[in-house]
N, C-alpha and C positions, 0 to 999 in steps of 0.2 A: 470414493463416491462414485458411483456411477450415474453418468451426464444424465439428466430429466429430457424427455421428450420436447422437442419447442410447442410452447404453445402461445393463444394469441397473450397478448400483451396485458398482464394485469392495470385493472382502471385505480389508477392512484386512491390513495385513502384523501389527499387534500391536491387536487388539481392545480391551487396556485397554492402563494404564497398564506395569501389573507387566509383562505381554508384552512392551514396548516398554525396559525394561530389562534383559529378558533375552534379547532380540533384539541389542541393542544387545554384548552382551556376546559373546554365541553366535555370531551372524550378522552381522556388521556390512555386511555384500552385502547387506542387504537393504536397504537405504538405496538404495544405486544401484538397487534392484532395484525398487521403489516407485516409484523419481524416471521410470526407463523406463516405466511402462508407467498412470503419471497421464495422466488425462484431461484434456486441455487445452482453452483460449478463447482466444479474440481477446483482445487489450487491453479493446480497448470494444466493449461491445455496443451497436449500433443494432436499429431496427425492423427495418430487411430483413433483419438479420446472423441474429435471433432464433428465426426461421422454419425448422426445420429439413426436408431434403428427404423425409424419414419422413413429416411434415405433408401436404408437397406431393404425395407419393404419395399419400395420402388424401384427398385433395382434391375433392370433388364439384361438377363443373359444371353449368351449366343446361342442358347438351342432355341427361345421365345422366338416366333412367328415375327417380323420385322413388317407390320400395318402402320399405316399413318396414326392412329391412337397409340401404338408402343414408340413410335419417335417422340410424340408429345414425351410420355411419359420420361423416356430417357433421358431428353432435354430438362425435365422439371427434376432429375432426379440429382442431374448434374451440376443444376442450380443452386439449389437444395445445398447439395455438399459442399460448392464452393461456397455458398453463405457459412455453412457452420465450421471448415476450415479455420485454425487459425491465424492471423497475418504473421505471427511470431513465435512457431510451433516452443513450449518447454520454456517460454520466456514470462515476463513480470513487468506492467507497467502500471504502476500503481501513482496515483494521487495523492499526495498528502494534505492533512487538514486539520493535525491534530493541536499547532503551533497556539492559536487563544487560550488552548485551558492551562497552559502556562505561563499567561498575562504575556508571550512572545508577540504582538500584534504589527510591529515592525515590519514593513519590507522596503528596504534601501533609505531614503532620509524620508521616508513615509511613517512618523512612527506610530501611527494606528491606523494603517492602510486595512488591516484583518480585524479591524472593531465592528464595520459594520456586517452584521449576518444574514441581512435581507442582499448585500452584495456579494457576500459571498459564497451564497447558495446560487444564486444566480450563474455565478464563476464554474463553479462544482458541477451543475448540472450540466453546461457546457463541455467542458472539460471530460466527464463520464459518459458522454453521448458520443465522443470521438470513434471514428474506428479504431481496434486495436487495444482501448486503454482497457484494462483488467479487471481493476475496482479501485479503492478509497482507504486511506487510512486517516481515522479522526476518533476524535473522544465520543462518548456519549451523547453529549446534547445535540452534537451535528449530525451523528448517524440516525440517530431518532428524526430529526429534521428531514434527512434525505429518504427515510424510511417511508414516512408518510408522504411525500414526495412523486412516490416510486421509481425513485434514481436508483435503486440498489439490485436491481430483478436482472439475474443474469452477472453477477458484479462478485468480484473475488471483496469481501468485507473485513477488515482489519480494525483490531477494538486497539485503543491506546492506553497503557496501562499504567505506569507513573507519573502523575504529572504533578507530582507536589512537590517538585525541585523548582521553584519561580522563578521564574528568571529576574535576576538581579538581586535576589533577597539572599542574606547572610545564610540560611539552610538550604542554598539550592542545590548543593551535593547531597542533603541528606533527601534522596528521592523519593519521597513515600508514595505507595501506589494507590492512589487516592482515584482511579480512572475504573475502566473493568478489570474485575475479576474473574480469574479463567470459568467458574459458576457461571457468570451471566455472558459470556460470550456461549457457552453452551446452548444455556436457555434462548438468547436470540437466533441462537442458530447461524450465528456468525462463524468466519472460515477461519482467522489467527489471531493472534495477539502481537504487542510491538512494545520494548521496553527500552528505554533509554539507561546507558551504565555509565557513567561520568567519574574519574578516579582521580583524585590528587592527590596523593602522597603526603601533604601537609595538611589536609581537611580529615579529620576523623568520619565526620558525616558520610564521605566515601564506605567507609565500611559496612556501616546500616545496609545503605545501597545495596553495596555487593552481595550481601550475605541475602536480603528479601529479592532479589533477582534471582539467586540460586534457588531459592525454594520457590519461586514461581515457576520457573521455568520444569522442577520438577510436576507441580500441581498439571501446568499444561500437556507436559508428557504424559501423564495419569490420563489425560482425556483426549491425546492422539489429536492435540491439535497444537500446526507449526505455531513459533514465536521467534519474531523477527528481535534479535539482539543489537543495540546500537551503540556500540562503545566508542568510549573515547580516553585517551589522557587528556589533565588539563594540567590548567595551573591560572592562581590570579594575578592578572597584570594592570595596578590602578587599581583595585577595587574590582575590577572586572573579569570574570571569567572568561579565558581563552582555550579553546582544543587545541591542543598539539596534534599537528596532520605533514610532520613530519617522518620521514619513513619507519626510524625506529619505533617512534611511539604509536604509529597504526599497527606495527608489527608484534607491539607487545601488548595492545589491547583487545587483537583480535585473537593473540591466544588466553590471553585471561577469558575474555567470553568462552571462546570455545571448551574451556575446561569446566562452565561451571555446572552446578546440579548433578546429577546422580545418571543421568543420561544425555546424550545430545541427538537422540536420535527426532527429535522434530522441532531442532535450533537451525534455524536461519540464520545469516547475517547481514547487518544493514552497517553498510562502511561508506566512509568518505575517500573521493582521490584525493590522492598525497598532493603536498604542493610541490613536488616535480612528479608528474604525471608517470614520468620513464621510472620510477619506482615503484609502480604499483604491480609490474609481474611478480615480481622476488616478494613483494609484501602477502601478495595473496597465497605464495604458496604456503604460507603458516599454516594454511587450515584446511581442512577437507570439506567443511560444511558448506553447504550453495550459500550464495550470498548474493545481495543484491544492494546498487550503489544507491548512495543518499546525494539529495541536491545540493544541500547546504544553502550557501550566501553566496552569489555569482556577481549579485551588484549589476553594469549596465551589460557585463560582458555574458552573454547568453550565448553569443555563438562558438566564444571561449571554453565557453563548460562543456558545449555538444561534442567541441573535440575532443575533449578529455572522455565524457564518457565516452565514445565511440571507439577510442582506444582500450579503456579499461571493459569494454563489455565484448571482448575478443578471449578473455582471459576465462580458461576452464571452469572456474567456481564461479563467475559471476552471471546468475540468470536475469538479470533484468535491473530496473529502475524505481526507486520510489522517490519522487520529485514533489514539492509541492507550490512552495510562493514563486519561485523563476516561471512556472508556467501559467499561477492563477495569477499571476497581477506582473506579467513582461512589461518593460519600459515601453513597447510598444502599441500594449493595450492589446494584442490580439492574441488573445489565447487559445483561439483553436488552430491558429498557425503555430503557435510555441508546441502546443501538445504533439501537432501531428509530425513537427521536427522531431519532437523525442522519440516519438513510437515507430519514427523509419531509422533510428538507429540500432535498434534491435533486429 
């Protein structure tokens, strides 16, 4: 998609959360209207796509007479070009906020940290406003809120597709696609989808999820929409589902996810850093598909997570980060600082 020319920021349908609640009750169609007028951008920005036609129109060539006015024009063009140029060409920094729809509300020892929607929206708006943040991954309700608040202009918008595997449920691995469908993403003009693929060899529900995931990847490819597949091998320990982050398990999950569906043309991987970060180089040789790193549960050691992400981001197939709770709810409370540090790793 060709990047849109810069325009004046659109006036949000809901300037405040109070207006958002009123709009939801009185004008539900405002969500579709906000989606239709949202200013879009490419999934990946590169140095070539960042410079817009508006900048080119004001470019001063060597043959142009150098006058005071043309000198000012040259400075203006250079400044506009600098603003348009991405801070990390070809990379992605996505904020994840799809946890609540699966009933996963905890952050560390705070059991209901993500339950306050008003606070979550404030944190998301702050994170999305930071330089170098490309977009957001969330369920429909969160994205609808952000649309009305005008927080998704010129951002990558990724819809979370399967949220049926509720955290802690007996049916957690029969992870039904209860979120965005491919046609929903197309209708709203969103840019990508994400699905979670957890496989436990002892749980028959994994097979249903595996089959549904493959058909969803086919449907996304038919619409030429990227889909980010987040695969894990897992097992139950004392009744609780645990993801295996050992090198062999992550390698196997990547191999399985890469081979799903009738084409991998629009498939991306969303992968964890292995238990031993030194294993990542070999693990990521399992597939040529582009990948992003997920944040996962980092506890209080955010600095340690930064170090692991930094090393993994040097690998050739790793193209960015998709991180949620650890940046939105950092231990020190400094959302902007946490996000800025993550962006600097790119």
